[in-house]
C-alpha positions in Angstrom: 27.9 0.8 15.5 26.0 3.2 13.2 22.2 3.0 12.9 20.8 1.1 9.9 19.9 3.0 6.8 16.2 3.0 6.5 13.9 3.8 3.6 10.3 4.8 3.9 7.6 3.7 1.4 4.1 5.2 1.8 1.0 3.8 0.3 -2.6 2.7 0.9 -2.3 -0.8 -0.6 -6.0 -1.2 -1.3 -5.2 -4.0 -2.2 -1.5 -4.7 -2.4 -0.9 -5.5 -6.1 1.7 -6.5 -8.6 2.8 -2.8 -9.1 3.5 -2.5 -5.4 5.5 -5.7 -5.5 7.5 -4.4 -8.5 8.3 -1.2 -6.6 9.5 -3.2 -3.6 11.8 -5.2 -5.9 13.1 -2.0 -7.5 13.8 -0.6 -4.0 15.5 -3.8 -2.9 17.7 -3.8 -6.1 18.8 -0.3 -5.4 19.3 -0.7 -1.6 19.8 -4.4 -0.9 21.0 -3.9 2.7 18.6 -1.2 3.8 15.7 -1.7 6.1 12.4 -0.5 4.8 9.5 1.0 6.7 6.2 0.8 5.0 3.7 3.4 6.1 0.3 1.9 5.5 -1.7 5.0 4.9 -5.3 5.8 5.7 -5.2 3.2 8.4 -8.3 4.5 10.1 -10.4 3.9 6.9 -12.0 0.6 6.0 -15.2 -0.9 4.7 -15.6 1.7 2.0 -15.4 1.3 -1.8 -12.2 3.3 -1.9 -10.7 1.8 1.3 -12.3 -1.6 1.7 -9.6 -3.4 3.7 -8.6 -2.8 7.3 -5.1 -1.7 8.2 -4.5 -5.2 9.6 -5.6 -6.9 6.4 -3.3 -4.6 4.4 -0.4 -5.4 6.6 -1.1 -9.1 6.2 -1.2 -8.7 2.4 2.1 -7.0 2.4 3.8 -9.5 4.7 2.4 -12.5 2.7 3.5 -11.0 -0.7 6.9 -10.0 0.5 7.6 -13.3 2.2 6.7 -15.2 -0.9 9.0 -12.9 -2.9 11.8 -13.4 -0.4 11.9 -9.7 0.4 12.9 -9.1 4.0 13.8 -6.4 6.5 10.4 -4.7 5.9 8.4 -3.2 8.7 4.8 -2.3 7.8 3.2 0.3 10.2 -0.4 1.5 9.9 -0.6 5.3 9.8 -3.8 7.3 10.2 -4.5 10.4 8.1 -4.1 13.8 9.7 -5.4 15.9 6.7 -2.8 18.6 7.3 -0.1 18.5 4.5 2.1 21.1 6.3 2.3 18.9 9.3 2.4 15.4 7.7 6.2 14.9 7.4 6.7 15.9 11.1 3.8 13.6 12.0 5.6 10.6 10.3 8.9 11.6 11.8 7.4 11.4 15.3 5.4 8.3 14.7 7.8 6.0 12.8 11.3 4.7 13.5 14.0 7.0 12.0 14.3 6.9 8.2 16.8 8.3 5.8 15.3 8.3 2.3 11.8 8.2 0.8 10.4 6.0 -2.0 7.2 7.2 -3.6 5.3 7.4 -6.8 2.9 10.1 -5.4 3.8 13.7 -6.5 2.4 15.3 -3.3 4.4 12.9 -1.1 7.5 13.7 -3.1 7.0 17.4 -2.8 6.4 17.4 1.0 9.4 15.3 1.7 11.7 17.2 -0.6 10.6 20.4 1.1 11.7 18.8 4.4 15.1 18.1 2.7 14.8 14.3 2.3 16.2 12.4 -0.6 13.2 11.1 -2.6 13.4 8.3 -5.2 10.5 7.4 -7.5 10.1 3.7 -8.4 8.9 3.3 -11.9 5.1 2.6 -12.4 4.7 -0.8 -13.8 1.7 -1.5 -16.2 -0.3 1.4 -14.6 -3.4 1.0 -16.8 -3.9 -2.5 -15.4 -2.5 -2.1 -11.9 -4.5 0.6 -10.4 -6.1 -0.2 -7.1 -9.4 1.3 -8.2 -9.5 -1.0 -11.3 -8.6 -4.0 -9.2 -11.3 -3.2 -6.6 -13.8 -2.9 -9.5 -12.8 -6.4 -10.8 -13.2 -7.8 -7.3 -16.6 -6.2 -6.9 -17.8 -7.7 -10.2 -16.5 -11.1 -9.2 -14.0 -11.2 -12.1 -10.6 -12.9 -11.9 -7.6 -10.7 -11.0 -5.1 -12.9 -12.8 -1.6 -11.6 -12.3 -2.7 -8.2 -11.1 -2.0 -9.3 -7.5 0.7 -11.6 -6.2 -0.6 -15.2 -5.7 -0.3 -14.9 -1.9 -2.5 -11.8 -1.9 -5.0 -13.4 -4.2 -5.3 -16.3 -1.9 -5.7 -14.0 1.1 -8.3 -11.9 -0.6 -10.3 -15.1 -1.2 -10.0 -16.1 2.5 -11.4 -12.8 3.7 -14.2 -12.7 1.2 -12.9 -9.6 -0.5 -15.1 -10.0 -3.6 -18.3 -10.2 -1.6 -17.3 -7.3 0.6 -16.7 -5.1 -2.4 -19.9 -6.2 -4.1 -21.8 -5.3 -0.9 -20.0 -1.9 -0.5 -20.3 -0.9 -4.1 -23.8 -2.2 -4.9 -22.5 -4.5 -7.6 -24.3 -7.7 -8.7 -24.5 -10.1 -5.8 -24.4 -7.3 -3.2 -27.0 -5.1 -1.7 -24.9 -1.9 -1.8 -23.9 0.3 1.2 -25.8 3.4 2.0 -24.2 6.5 0.4 -22.9 9.0 2.9 
């Protein structure tokens, strides 16, 4: 029996949003039988304006959103940053189960994996002006509704973990004290 074909999708998912879900749907349409590893990047970072959610919270967002969308055979794995681009692909090869192809919208990720001779495919960016993590985090910090920017399962989860209050606190927005700047 031959090993399964596995794709790798890398992202921070701060938070998991509708653009991410669209990318997963695009990947699944192209490779319906493949397994998909999701490298949840910057896993060591949390409780900052740019990376407010823990790796575990991001894994939970991914699992809830994909379960509601009936997307299966996905394995999210938290991955810490190593800050060495020349070593990054090898780091992932040693850390993750074997993978055959890469899915990314990040030009640096594409370059690094192509240099390592991987096949790289770029899911289309969907409604990028509205679906940027930075903009979604700003809406949360301001206590504004996210609407369809995040899947409903993620919106419900963000409410249960107090995401708006956390971001208000971290970013010094109304309703929050603001975190010390470092």
